[in-house]
N, C-alpha and C positions, 0 to 999 in steps of 0.2 A: 727753130720744137722743137726739140732731140724725141728718136722714136723712140718708140714706148720699145721695153724693154720685153724677150717670153718667158715665159715661164719658168722654168730654170734660171735663169738670170734675174729675174725678179727673184729668187728667192732666195741666193746664192746674198745679193743685194743685201736684202733683211736676216740675214741670220750673218751675214758678217759686223752688218752696225749690229744688232744685239752681243753681241760674243758672247751669248747662251745658247745654251737651248731650247727649244719650243715648239706646240703644239703646234699641226700644221694650218687646223683654225687659225690664231693666232696670225702663226704666217700671216693667212692672204690677209687680212683684216688691217695688217701693217702695208704688204704694196697696193692694196687700195689707197690707204692713208697717206701714205707716202708718195702717190700719182706715178709711182712704178708703171702700172698697167691700170688702162682707162675703160675698156671694156670687159665690164665684166661678165660672166659663164650663169650662168641659173646656180653651179653648186661654184663659189668656187675656194672653202674646206676642200673640200674633194676633188678637186681639178691639182688644188698644189697637194697634196696625198699622192695624186695618183704620179704627177710628174717624178716625186719622188720616187714613191713604187717603180717605174720605170727607168729610172738611174739604174738603179741598187740591178733591176733584171739587164738595160744594154749595157751599164759600165764595168759592173762586179766592182771587183776593187778600183775601177780608177772613178769610181763617185766621188762626187765633191761630198755627199752625202754620209752619216748613221746616225744611225738609231739610239736616243740614245731610252727607250724608254717606248709605251705605248704612246703613240700616236705622239712622240716627243721627236723632234729631230735636229742635230745642228752638226756645224760642217767638220770636215773628218782635219784633224788637228789640231784644229783649236781645244785649249786647254776648258773645262768642264770641272764645272767645282760646282756642285750644291751643297747646299746647311740645310739635315736636321731632312734628309730625302728619307719617304718614306718605304717600307719594304713592299709596296706593291707597285710604286714607281720604277723602282729600279725593276732594268733591260735584264732577263736572265741570259748568262752570259754560251753563247752563240760559237759553237764553234762548226769544223769542218775540215775532216779528213781528206780532203778533194788536194785542201787551198791552207791547210795550215795555220791557216788567220784565226784569231779568238778575241774576242770585242771581250770586255776588259774590266775591270772598277776596285778600286778597294777602297774599302771602304775604316772609319776610326770612330765608337760611338763609344761614348761614356755617359751611365744612366743619368745624370747631371747635367751636362752642356748639351746633351744631340748628339748630332752625328755628318760627319761628312763623308764626303766621297769625290772619287777623283775617278773619270771613266776616260781608258785607255787599249791601243789595238796593237795585236802583237802581232807575226807571226811567228809562233811558235819552230819551226824549221831556220828561222835563222838562230843563232846565239848572242848576239847584235841584236836584235829584240827585246829577246828572253832576259840581256843582261840587263838593258835600255828602262824593259817594264819592273825588274828587281827594284835595278836605283832610284828610277821615280818614284814606287809605292816606299820605301825608305825613306825616301829623303824628307816625304811629304808628309808620315805619319810614325817618321822615327824607327818602326822595324818590320817587319814581314811574318807574319804568324803562321799564314798558311797557303801555299801555293798549289793552283791542279787542277788539267787541264784541260 
């Protein structure tokens, strides 16, 4: 019998399998449905949220997680695509003057067809990251209309 995973490992496993962002409550449900953990806490969703938050605090840029909306997380490095994302679901752009990191998104909107968005992360102090951000945006959406730090 395999030992059960720790909370962090179980969250990474669920997000890897999903290959898409998930709300922390959905992550908690999947952990138990997939048998990654057997001993439930009183509030498993809060435990998932707390584990991810602690990773941000303790691991900083080394955290495997990225916040893409209120209560919604994905794994760092996984291409995140969403169709017809409502404005209130988009995470605000977060910048840090200390680190230069930017959580950014590219968005295309057509009134008749809906919209698409792609989330990316870049260190604006590194020319390579900025070029990559611009190149990916143009490749995905065909053009870049606006860029701001």
